[in-house]
Steps between C-alpha positions, in 0.01 A plus 500: 500500500278404214168673430295207632673529836411869520142414424495242777638753748249762389213257530609396845528868600147573371358193675675588825373855487145383433525266800625782722223734385238231569648426841502873584136532393401226744747594779421874482179481712673278757791747534256790521320328785813386684852610394654188646385318184791668324722239665294223330534675162871550539547138609307379200711715266824368656381135465391572140847634406676213682293232319528676163882508521521133589247398238671695231833333601346153487321548166793649308579467211132434433454860616787744466775372272393402146853402399508194728331178395144470631452247776204475739713484811880502500661224703675751728195730533441417862872475595568868433389795712445836326519689830851375569609585150365853545671530837837376379478719188421808717784416740742460208387833355534672843853351549605622151357843565670524840828386348470772230421766760791402712735505199583130517 
């Protein structure tokens, strides 16, 4: 990973943290009044993460891989699914770990 990519990740982390702090500042009084508002906050966080992963996937290499040529939107950007890639990678890792544990 090149230095620019680390800077992009760091900036995204700082921005995300600032957003979460602001959200907590505004949601805090609601949660204090009625704890069921925690569900709304957790739902918002889950939606935020879901959208961020998909957006990062669509916008790469514009964000994330400085070694690839820069294009606004790759032709296959909407044909791929990052969640399936994560699932299949995790399943492959689990299968390899299980095979190693069983001595196969």
